[in-house]
N, C-alpha and C positions, 0 to 999 in steps of 0.2 A: 504494500500500500504506500503510495507516495503522498506527500503532504504538499499543499498549495504553498506558493511563495508567501502569500499574505499570512497564512497561519504560521509558517515558519518564522516570519519576522515578528509576529506577536509573541511566539515562544522565545525568540531571541531577546526581545525587549524585556520579557519577564525574567529571563536569566540575568540580564544586565542589572535589573532592579534588585533581584535577589542577591547578587554578588555585591552590589553597592551597599546593601544593608548588612552584610556579613563582615563585622569588624575584624575577625580573625583571618578570613580568607582573602579579603580584598588586598591587603598588603602582599600576600603571597602571589596573587595574580600580577600586581604591579611590578613586583621584583622579578618574576619569571619572564614577563614580557618586555620590561623596560619602559612601559607606559607610565606617564605621570597621571596625577589626578585630573589635570586639565585635559589630557588626551582621553581619559576615561569619559569625562563629561562630554567632550566633543564627539565621541563615537557612539553615543547612545542610540541614535536612529540609523546608524550606518550598518546595513546588513552584513558587510564583511567583518566589521568589528563584533557584531553580535555572534557571528560564526566563530570568531576567535575566543569569545567568552564561553560559548558552548564547547569548543575544543578543550578548553581548560577544565570545565566542569566534568566533561566526559573522561578525564584522566583518573578519577577516583570514584569508586562505587558509593562511598559515603556522601560525596558531594552531589552525585546524581540523585540519590534518595532524599537528601536534604532539600534540594531544589524542588524535586517533583512533589514531595510531601507538602512543602510550603505553598506550591502553586496549584496543588490539586491535579497534577498531571500523571499520566501513566509513565512508568519508568523507561519505556522505549521512545517517548516523545522527543527528548533532547537529541537523540541520534537521528530520528526522522527529520527534525527541524534542521539539524546540521547539514544533512544531505541535500536539503532544498535551498540552502543559502550559498552565496558565492564561495567557491573553493571547497565545497563539500562533495563534489562529484567523485565517484569511485574512480580510482586510477587503474588502468589496464596496461600492464607492462608488456603484453605480447601483441 
């Protein structure tokens, strides 16, 4: 099942909002990406930035469940949203 771009962007925006409200995890994201708080605010509505936030959240099962539980989403929703946002296409090496 594929997710629409609009639904993916909504999920991406929810992920950005969740991360912004997470005082423990936001500094980890900023440190890992090199983004500043100003970059974070500037990227709120950028689908590519939302994809990078989803990439980050998808690195840890606890982060996925924390986000999904807070947003009332199924646990596979972040991965589906990531696939529908820029840069989320499957890579075929052959």
